[in-house]
C-alpha positions, 0 to 999 in steps of 0.5 A: 805649510805651518811647520816650515814657518814655526818659529823654531825652524825659522830659527834653524833652518831660515826661510824654509820653501813650502814642504811637502808631509814627508818632511813636514814629519821628518822636521817635527820629528827632528826638532822634538829629538834635537830639544831632548838631547842633553849634550850639544855633542849628541845635537850637532849629530842629530841636526848634521842628521836631520840637514841630510834627510831634508836636503836629499828630499828637497833636491828628489822634490826639486826635480820631480817638480821640473822634469828633464825634456818636459814642457809644462804650460800653466794658464793661471787663474788670475782673473781678467787677466792673462798670465802663465808660467812656462816651464822650459825641457832644460829647467828654465823658466819662462813667465808671459804676462802675470795678470792684474786689473785695471780697477785695482783689486787684489794682486795676482803676483802676490795671490796666484804667481808668487806662491805658486812659485813657491811652491814650485821651489823657484826663485828665479825667472829666466825670462819674463814676457811682457806682451804689451803694456796694459795693466792687466798684463803686467798688474802683477808684475810689481810682486814678482819682480820684487820676490823672485830673480828675474833674468830678462825681459822681452817686451813690445817696445810700446812701454816706453815709447807709448806711455814713458812715464806710465807703470808698465815703463817703470817696471822695466827701468834699469833691467835687461830687456829685449825690444823685437828688433832682437828679439826677432832675428830668429828662435832660441833653443831652451833645451829641446823646445825652440821659441820664435816671437811672431810678432810685431816683425820687424818692430810694433808700429805706433799707429796701432795701439797696444793690443795689436802690436802685443808679442806673439809668441811661439813654442815648439817641443817636438811635434808639438806648439804652443802660441801665445797671441796677446791681445791681438785683434783684426790688424795683428791677427792679420799680421800674424797670418801670413806665416800662420801653421798649425798649432796644438795648443792656442792662448784664446787672443785678448780674452775671447773679445769679439775682436779678434779669434776671426775664423780665418785665422783659426782654421789656418792654426787648427788648434786641438787645444785652446784656452780662454784666460778671463775673469768669472762674471767679468764686465765685458762679458769675455768670452764674446758668445759669437767668438765661444761658438766659433771656438767650440765649433773648430776646437776639438778642447776649449778650456776658460779659466772662469770655470776650470781654473789654472790650465796645465798643457804638459807635452814630452815633445810626443804626447799631451796631457791637459789638466785644470785645476777644478777637476783635480778639485773635484 
């Protein structure tokens, strides 16, 4: 907000996160009173009261943004790419891919991810997932790695092996990175949510391309399951199929490409909600008409980021709520 970036505010309080209306009004009144005080004693009293007021409001807002026991997944509108924020029930944060573009263009990390994290008062990403080393999935990670603290990175292992001199490998250098041989050993609990890597296990296959070796994640929370499929195609879907079980929310593989979302897998998964992440009027024609027909025929609710904007799914373990950015803007 303008108030949070005013020179006197920055001088007094440093770089504040975005303020809501009540905080902005309180801060403005406090600054006026501070300047009007004739003695340093009065100024210190006003300053202390202002700090207590803003601090209490900030704690309230942080609790409101991160309610305990709730899983919130936000499928981001990052153009022709993939990116999702996963607010886990124990307060930790996971980012699954970060968008980008093969031919350059606006940085979705600086344009979408970092501003959203600031708005949600987040300065740390506990788990950053790189499904596979393609720029439409890792392009936004540059800004993310510069602006926030990263706990650990989950990677399919291809960045170092397939492209050791590439940009994706450079992002991982010197960081705590976990690969399939470790990730496939068992589930990880984040409060009431359980995260499992379903593919590629026990490790990626060098005979297949990066898409089919994408990390596939399942997040279970109470009665609900979410599945993130990266860009898996025929080989990857065939590998996932034998142990596939019904899910509630499916991130559609490979932006709705014709090479993915086989009917056999969709019938096995039986998702209630599906989300296609694709750019507006993208040159690939994603989602492909055949895949779109299949999805709308087999899945009760299908969303696409090029039309709906960001899609947020909230689970308390029993009930599921879906909202879209475009609907909120109307």
